[in-house]
C-alpha positions as CSV (number, residue, x, y, z in Angstrom):
1,M,7.3,12.1,-2.4
2,E,7.2,8.2,-2.7
3,T,7.8,6.3,0.5
4,A,9.2,2.9,0.7
5,K,6.8,0.0,0.9
6,K,6.4,-1.8,4.2
7,P,6.7,-5.6,4.0
8,T,2.9,-5.9,4.4
9,E,2.4,-3.7,1.3
10,T,4.6,-5.7,-1.0
11,S,2.5,-7.5,-3.6
12,L,2.4,-11.3,-3.7
13,E,1.7,-11.1,-7.4
14,G,4.4,-12.7,-9.5
15,L,5.8,-14.8,-6.6
16,S,6.2,-18.4,-7.1
17,F,5.3,-20.9,-4.3
18,E,8.9,-21.6,-3.6
19,Q,9.8,-17.8,-3.3
20,A,6.8,-17.2,-1.0
21,L,7.7,-20.2,1.1
22,K,11.4,-19.1,1.4
23,E,10.3,-15.6,2.5
24,L,7.8,-17.2,5.1
25,E,10.5,-19.4,6.5
26,A,12.8,-16.4,6.9
27,I,10.0,-14.4,8.7
28,V,9.4,-17.4,11.0
29,R,13.2,-17.6,11.9
30,K,13.3,-13.9,12.5
31,L,10.2,-13.8,14.8
32,E,11.3,-17.0,16.7
33,G,14.6,-15.2,17.3
34,G,12.9,-12.2,18.8
35,S,15.5,-9.8,17.3
36,G,13.2,-7.2,15.8
37,D,11.4,-4.4,17.5
38,L,7.6,-4.5,18.1
39,E,6.5,-2.6,15.0
40,A,8.7,-4.6,12.8
41,S,7.6,-7.9,14.4
42,I,3.9,-6.9,13.8
43,N,4.7,-6.1,10.1
44,D,6.5,-9.4,9.7
45,Y,3.7,-11.3,11.4
46,V,1.1,-9.7,8.9
47,R,3.3,-10.5,6.0
48,G,3.8,-14.0,7.1
49,T,0.1,-14.5,7.4
50,Q,-0.3,-13.2,3.7
51,L,2.5,-15.5,2.7
52,K,0.9,-18.5,4.5
53,E,-2.5,-17.9,2.8
54,F,-0.8,-17.5,-0.5
55,C,1.1,-20.8,-0.2
56,Q,-2.1,-22.6,1.0
57,K,-3.9,-21.3,-2.1
58,K,-1.1,-22.3,-4.4
59,L,-1.2,-25.9,-2.8
60,A,-5.0,-26.0,-3.3
61,D,-4.7,-24.9,-6.8
62,A,-2.0,-27.5,-7.5
63,R,-4.1,-30.2,-6.0
64,L,-7.0,-29.3,-8.3
65,K,-4.6,-29.5,-11.3
66,V,-3.5,-33.0,-10.1
67,D,-7.1,-34.2,-10.0
68,S,-7.8,-35.6,-13.4
69,I,-11.0,-35.6,-15.5
70,L,-11.6,-39.0,-17.0
71,K,-14.2,-39.7,-19.5
72,I,-16.2,-42.7,-18.9
73,Q,-17.7,-45.0,-21.6
74,D,-21.0,-43.2,-21.8
75,G,-19.5,-39.9,-22.6
76,N,-19.9,-38.4,-19.1
77,A,-17.0,-37.0,-17.2
78,S,-16.0,-37.8,-13.7
79,L,-13.5,-36.3,-11.4
80,Q,-11.0,-38.7,-10.1
81,P,-8.7,-37.5,-7.2
82,F,-5.0,-38.1,-7.6
83,D,-3.8,-41.2,-5.8
84,A,-0.1,-41.0,-5.1
85,Q,0.0,-44.7,-4.1
86,Q,-0.9,-46.0,-7.6
């Protein structure tokens, strides 16, 4: 007999950053409202922590993609951080 997955058991695989952030925001609103029972609040907190870490990793990965590798004249490569002000 298969049991339903708890929120903390739901995989983050396949979630986009935007989906994860939306779910995290919903959890924060729910926890701030204090409407859930203790067990549900604990599960929501754990899921929120997973989503926060997932979003932070996605942002870090995006930053690495934005950093560009530029070839300099002697053929060596150097890493140039993205400068949004340029």
